C-alpha positions as CSV (number, residue, x, y, z in Angstrom):
1,X,-23.9,-4.5,5.1
2,X,-20.2,-4.8,5.7
3,X,-17.5,-6.6,3.6
4,X,-14.9,-7.7,6.0
5,X,-14.9,-9.3,9.3
6,X,-13.0,-11.5,11.8
7,X,-13.5,-13.7,14.8
8,X,-13.4,-17.2,15.8
9,X,-15.0,-20.2,14.0
10,X,-18.2,-21.3,15.7
11,X,-19.1,-24.1,13.3
12,X,-17.5,-25.9,10.4
13,X,-18.9,-27.8,7.5
14,X,-17.5,-31.2,6.5
15,X,-15.6,-29.6,3.7
16,X,-14.1,-26.9,6.0
17,X,-13.0,-29.5,8.4
18,X,-11.4,-31.5,5.4
19,X,-9.3,-28.4,4.7
20,X,-8.1,-28.2,8.3
21,X,-10.4,-25.5,9.6
22,X,-11.9,-26.1,13.2
23,X,-14.0,-24.6,15.8
24,X,-12.1,-21.9,17.8
25,X,-9.7,-21.0,14.8
26,X,-9.0,-17.2,14.6
27,X,-9.8,-16.1,11.2
28,X,-10.4,-12.9,9.1
29,X,-12.5,-12.9,6.0
30,X,-14.1,-10.8,3.2
31,X,-17.7,-11.5,2.2
32,X,-20.8,-9.2,2.0
33,X,-23.1,-9.3,5.0
34,X,-20.2,-9.1,7.7
35,X,-22.0,-6.7,9.9
36,X,-23.5,-9.6,11.8
37,X,-23.0,-11.7,15.0
38,X,-22.4,-14.8,12.9
39,X,-21.3,-15.0,9.1
40,X,-21.5,-17.9,6.9
41,X,-18.1,-17.8,5.0
42,X,-17.0,-20.1,2.1
43,X,-13.8,-21.8,2.9
44,X,-11.9,-20.0,0.1
45,X,-12.6,-16.6,1.7
46,X,-11.1,-17.5,5.3
47,X,-7.6,-16.3,6.2
48,X,-6.1,-17.8,9.3
49,X,-4.9,-15.2,11.9
50,X,-1.6,-16.1,13.5
51,X,-1.1,-15.8,17.3
52,X,0.2,-12.3,18.2
53,X,-1.8,-10.6,15.5
54,X,-5.1,-8.8,16.8
55,X,-8.3,-9.6,15.2
56,X,-8.8,-5.8,14.6
57,X,-5.5,-5.6,12.5
58,X,-6.1,-8.9,10.8
59,X,-9.8,-7.8,9.8
60,X,-8.7,-4.3,8.6
61,X,-5.9,-5.9,6.5
62,X,-8.3,-7.9,4.4
63,X,-9.8,-4.9,2.4
64,X,-7.8,-1.9,3.6
65,X,-4.3,-3.6,3.6
66,X,-4.9,-5.2,0.1
67,X,-6.0,-2.0,-1.2
68,X,-2.9,-0.2,0.3
69,X,-0.7,-2.8,-1.1
70,X,-2.0,-2.4,-4.6
71,X,-1.9,1.5,-4.4
72,X,1.8,1.3,-3.2
73,X,3.0,-1.5,-5.5
74,X,1.4,-1.4,-8.7
75,X,-1.3,1.4,-9.3
76,X,1.4,3.9,-9.9
77,X,2.7,1.9,-12.9
78,X,6.3,2.1,-11.7
79,X,6.5,5.9,-12.2
80,X,7.8,6.3,-8.7
81,X,11.1,4.8,-7.5
82,X,12.9,4.2,-4.2
83,X,14.1,7.4,-2.7
84,X,11.4,9.6,-4.5
85,X,8.6,11.5,-2.9
86,X,5.0,10.4,-2.5
87,X,2.1,12.3,-1.1
88,X,-0.6,10.3,0.7
89,X,-3.7,12.2,1.7
90,X,-5.5,11.1,5.0
91,X,-2.8,9.0,6.6
92,X,-5.0,9.1,9.9
93,X,-7.6,6.8,8.2
94,X,-7.5,3.0,7.7
95,X,-6.4,2.4,4.1
96,X,-3.8,5.2,4.1
97,X,-2.3,4.2,7.4
98,X,-1.3,1.0,5.8
99,X,-0.4,2.8,2.4
100,X,2.0,5.1,4.3
101,X,3.8,2.2,6.0
102,X,4.0,0.1,2.9
103,X,5.4,3.1,0.9
104,X,8.1,3.4,3.4
105,X,8.9,-0.3,3.2
106,X,9.2,0.3,-0.6
107,X,11.8,3.1,0.0
108,X,9.6,6.1,-1.1
109,X,9.9,9.3,0.9
110,X,6.3,10.1,2.2
111,X,4.5,13.2,2.9
112,X,1.2,12.5,4.7
113,X,-1.7,14.8,5.2
114,X,-3.7,14.4,8.4
115,X,-6.2,16.2,10.7
116,X,-4.9,17.6,14.0
117,X,-7.3,14.9,15.7
118,X,-5.3,12.0,14.2
119,X,-1.7,13.5,14.1
120,X,-0.7,11.3,17.0
121,X,-1.7,8.1,14.9
122,X,0.0,9.5,11.9
123,X,3.2,10.3,13.6
124,X,3.7,6.7,14.4
125,X,3.6,5.7,10.8
126,X,7.0,6.7,9.8
127,X,6.2,9.4,7.4
128,X,9.1,11.7,6.5
129,X,6.9,14.7,6.8
130,X,3.4,15.3,7.9
131,X,1.0,18.2,7.0
132,X,-1.3,18.6,9.7
133,X,-4.8,20.3,8.8
134,X,-7.7,21.5,10.7
135,X,-10.7,19.1,11.0
136,X,-14.0,19.5,9.2
137,X,-16.8,19.3,11.8
138,X,-18.8,16.2,11.3
139,X,-16.8,14.8,8.4
140,X,-14.5,12.0,7.8
141,X,-11.9,14.3,6.1
142,X,-9.5,17.0,6.9
143,X,-9.9,20.8,6.0
144,X,-7.7,21.1,2.9
145,X,-8.4,24.8,2.8
146,X,-6.6,25.4,6.3
147,X,-3.1,24.8,5.0
148,X,-1.6,25.5,1.6
149,X,-0.7,22.0,0.9
150,X,0.8,22.6,-2.5
151,X,3.2,25.3,-1.1
152,X,4.1,22.8,1.7
153,X,4.9,20.0,-0.8
154,X,6.9,22.3,-3.0
155,X,8.9,23.4,0.1
156,X,9.6,19.8,1.2
157,X,10.6,18.7,-2.3
158,X,12.6,21.7,-3.2
159,X,10.1,22.8,-5.8
160,X,10.3,19.5,-7.6
161,X,6.9,18.0,-6.5
162,X,6.0,14.4,-5.8
163,X,6.3,11.4,-8.3
164,X,3.0,9.9,-6.9
165,X,-0.2,11.0,-5.0
166,X,-2.4,8.5,-3.4
167,X,-5.7,10.2,-2.9
168,X,-8.8,8.7,-1.1
169,X,-10.3,12.1,-0.2
170,X,-11.6,13.0,-3.8
171,X,-13.4,16.4,-4.5
172,X,-11.6,18.5,-1.8
173,X,-8.1,17.4,-3.0
174,X,-8.1,16.7,-6.7
175,X,-6.6,20.0,-7.5
176,X,-4.2,19.8,-4.7
177,X,-3.1,16.4,-5.9
178,X,-2.5,17.4,-9.5
179,X,-0.7,20.6,-8.6
180,X,1.5,18.7,-6.1
181,X,2.8,16.5,-8.8
182,X,6.3,16.8,-10.3
183,X,7.4,16.1,-13.8
184,X,6.1,12.7,-15.1
185,X,4.3,12.2,-11.7
186,X,1.2,10.1,-11.4
187,X,-2.2,10.8,-9.5
188,X,-3.9,7.7,-8.1
189,X,-7.4,8.6,-6.9
190,X,-9.1,5.7,-5.2
191,X,-11.9,7.2,-3.0
192,X,-14.2,10.0,-2.5
193,X,-14.5,10.8,1.3
194,X,-15.3,14.4,0.4
195,X,-17.2,13.7,-2.6
196,X,-16.6,12.4,-6.3
197,X,-13.8,13.8,-8.3
198,X,-15.5,16.2,-10.9
199,X,-15.7,14.8,-14.5
């Protein structure tokens, strides 16, 4: 299992050496089978990690960071513009931590949903507004019935709703997401932490 990893190079092939890779280099990568002490990684899949960047951050950036970049830069088909509201569910989790920060860099006003247990993490991301929800015991997502998220979104946006929803939660949030949208808004569903979105 596993799809992303990071560490220091333990051995190199002649091809890797010819491309400038050497034993001891800090790297991150994305290949299947990364839940291992050692992973054979093709040179084209290796990303150098600069000094000053932790391996934990670099490793999470490979899949989560790239997914967040796609979600905030192109998945919304340019239906959201700078200064408009974006709702991002689960900003306490990996991909949406990245997405909240990237959305702010792009100039969007961000409303994040987060569980009480991850509110401290979410408060450091720069969201304009946080909707803090109770936790679901033993689950990796928030209790979306503990707060009327749609009412909060409407209150925050002056009744206009958001131009974009980024939703990795799925079944528990699909109706909330759609009902939080403003005119010509877009719902971007990319995950199913609470179960698949009904067909």
